[in-house]
C-alpha positions in Angstrom: 57.5 2.8 62.6 60.7 1.0 61.6 61.8 1.2 58.1 61.0 -2.0 56.2 58.4 -3.8 54.2 55.5 -2.9 56.3 56.3 0.9 56.1 57.0 0.6 52.4 53.6 -1.1 51.7 51.8 1.6 53.9 53.6 4.5 51.9 52.8 2.8 48.5 49.2 2.4 49.6 49.1 6.0 50.7 50.5 7.2 47.3 48.0 5.2 45.5 45.1 6.6 47.5 46.3 10.2 47.0 46.8 9.3 43.2 43.1 8.5 42.9 41.9 11.7 44.5 41.8 11.1 48.3 42.8 14.1 50.3 45.5 13.8 52.9 43.2 14.0 55.9 41.0 11.2 54.7 43.9 9.0 53.8 45.3 9.6 57.4 42.1 8.9 59.0 41.6 5.7 56.9 45.1 4.4 57.8 44.9 5.3 61.5 41.5 3.7 61.8 42.7 0.5 60.1 46.1 0.2 61.7 45.6 1.8 65.0 49.0 3.4 64.7 48.7 7.1 64.4 52.3 7.8 64.1 52.9 5.3 61.4 49.9 6.6 59.6 51.1 10.2 59.8 54.5 9.2 58.7 53.2 7.4 55.7 51.2 10.3 54.5 54.1 12.7 55.0 56.5 10.4 53.1 54.0 9.9 50.3 53.8 13.7 50.0 57.4 14.0 49.7 58.2 15.4 53.1 61.8 14.5 54.2 61.8 11.7 56.7 63.8 13.7 59.3 61.3 16.6 59.1 58.2 14.3 59.3 59.8 12.4 62.2 60.5 15.5 64.2 57.0 17.0 63.6 55.4 13.7 64.6 57.5 13.5 67.9 56.3 17.0 68.7 52.7 16.3 68.2 52.6 12.7 69.7 51.1 13.9 72.9 48.2 15.4 70.9 47.3 12.0 69.4 45.9 11.1 72.8 43.4 13.8 72.6 41.7 12.3 69.5 39.7 9.3 68.8 39.9 7.2 65.7 37.9 9.0 62.9 38.5 12.5 63.9 40.1 14.2 60.8 41.5 17.1 62.8 44.6 15.3 63.9 45.6 15.1 60.3 45.4 18.8 59.8 47.5 19.3 63.0 50.2 16.9 61.8 50.4 18.6 58.4 50.4 22.0 59.8 51.6 24.9 57.8 54.8 23.3 56.8 53.0 20.0 55.6 55.2 17.9 57.9 
């Protein structure tokens, strides 16, 4: 996802969803289902949680091949992306 208005809106929406009580996995699943962009959705969740961009992008690059193993609606990919270090 390139930096810009679209990314900013997605991160803002993610923060709002988290603020009203959504958990990270459900936010990720909703964004991924709606946008079809798993990487952008994962990045938005990471940034909304305060993970530094470079850390989030590195983690997403490492895990991108795993995205192909999941279908939209599977929450497990969110858990994989967040991992132990929440990145």
